[in-house]
N, C-alpha and C positions, 0 to 999 in steps of 0.2 A: 504493498502501498502504500502510494508514491501519497509526500501534504496530507499525512496522520491526522494532523491536529490540528486543520483545519476545519471545518464548517462540514466541506462534502466527504473529509476525508472520515471527520465522525461520521457520518450520513451510510456511507458505505460501510464501516464498519459492524451500526449495531445491525443492517441490510443482510451481511456476512455471519455475525455467532454463531447462529443455525441453520445454517442452507447445508444444502446434503451435496453439490460438486465442492464445496469451495470450504481451504481451511486455511486462515489465517496465517501464517507461519511468520510472517518480518513486518514491520513498518517500520517505512522513511522518515524523517525529518527535515528542519535546516539546518547548517550548519552550528549554530551552539546551540538544537537539537537532538545530535548527536550523542548517545554512550548517555543518553536519560533511560529512566524510565517516562513509558508513556504516562500514567496519571500524575507523575506530578512534572510534566510536562505543559497538558491539555488541557483548557480552560473548555472544559465541557459543555455543549449548550442544545443540549436534545433535550432533556428533562430528570433522568432518569440516571443516572451515576454509567460509568463507560464500565462496558463488557469485563470482569475480573479478568480474562486472560488478556483481554488486549491493554489493563494498568501494569500490568506487569514487563510487559518487554523495550525490554532495550533496546531504541531509536537508531533506525543505521544511515549510514551514510546515502543520498538519492542519487549509485551509480549501478549500473549494469556488470554487478558483484553478487545483488541481494539469488538466497539458494531455492528459486522457486521458478514456475513454468506462467503463471499466469501475472500480470501488474495493475492494479488498479490505476488508475492516477486521479487523485484530484488538486493536481498542480494550478495555477495558475496563468493564463494562459501563454503571457508570456514568458512563465519558466516552462512549462509543457512542452511548447517546438521541441526543443532542442533538448531535451532531456528524453521524452516519450519515442525521439527516434533513436536515438542511441539505446535502450531497451530493444523496438524491434529490429535494430543493426544485429544485435547478440544473439533473438531467436528468442525471444519471450514475448507473450499474449499480451497487447497491451487494451483496455477495459481506459478511455476517458471521458470525462467530461467537457476538459473543453474542446473549444471547435476550433483549432490552429492544423487540422490533416482533415478536414469531417468532410470535404472535398473534391480529398483525392482519389484516384484513378484505383486504385490498388491500397484503400480500407474502407474497409466495409461499413455501408451504417448501419445502424440496429435502431428502428423506430420501433416500442413496446405499445400494445394499444390496454 
């Protein structure tokens, strides 16, 4: 999860907490957050407390060295375009809220109903 401490990242964490197909195994944050527990740095905006598993996770660098196959990105658009491209080029499947590559011919657009 890239941008895990922001509001969109929090929503991703909340939605994936008991998802049958996905397990959150890495949270990534800004340089000032790296190495700290998620529960220590996040200002949770979604009412209830953050999930226990997330509170104890150590925030990692937003670099394509994360041990996972899929990346959910909640990065702001100005940072997303560059970082998400690096993750995609490294072989990660990237799901994003940002619009930087939304209309690229090699990027599938998913519209939930």
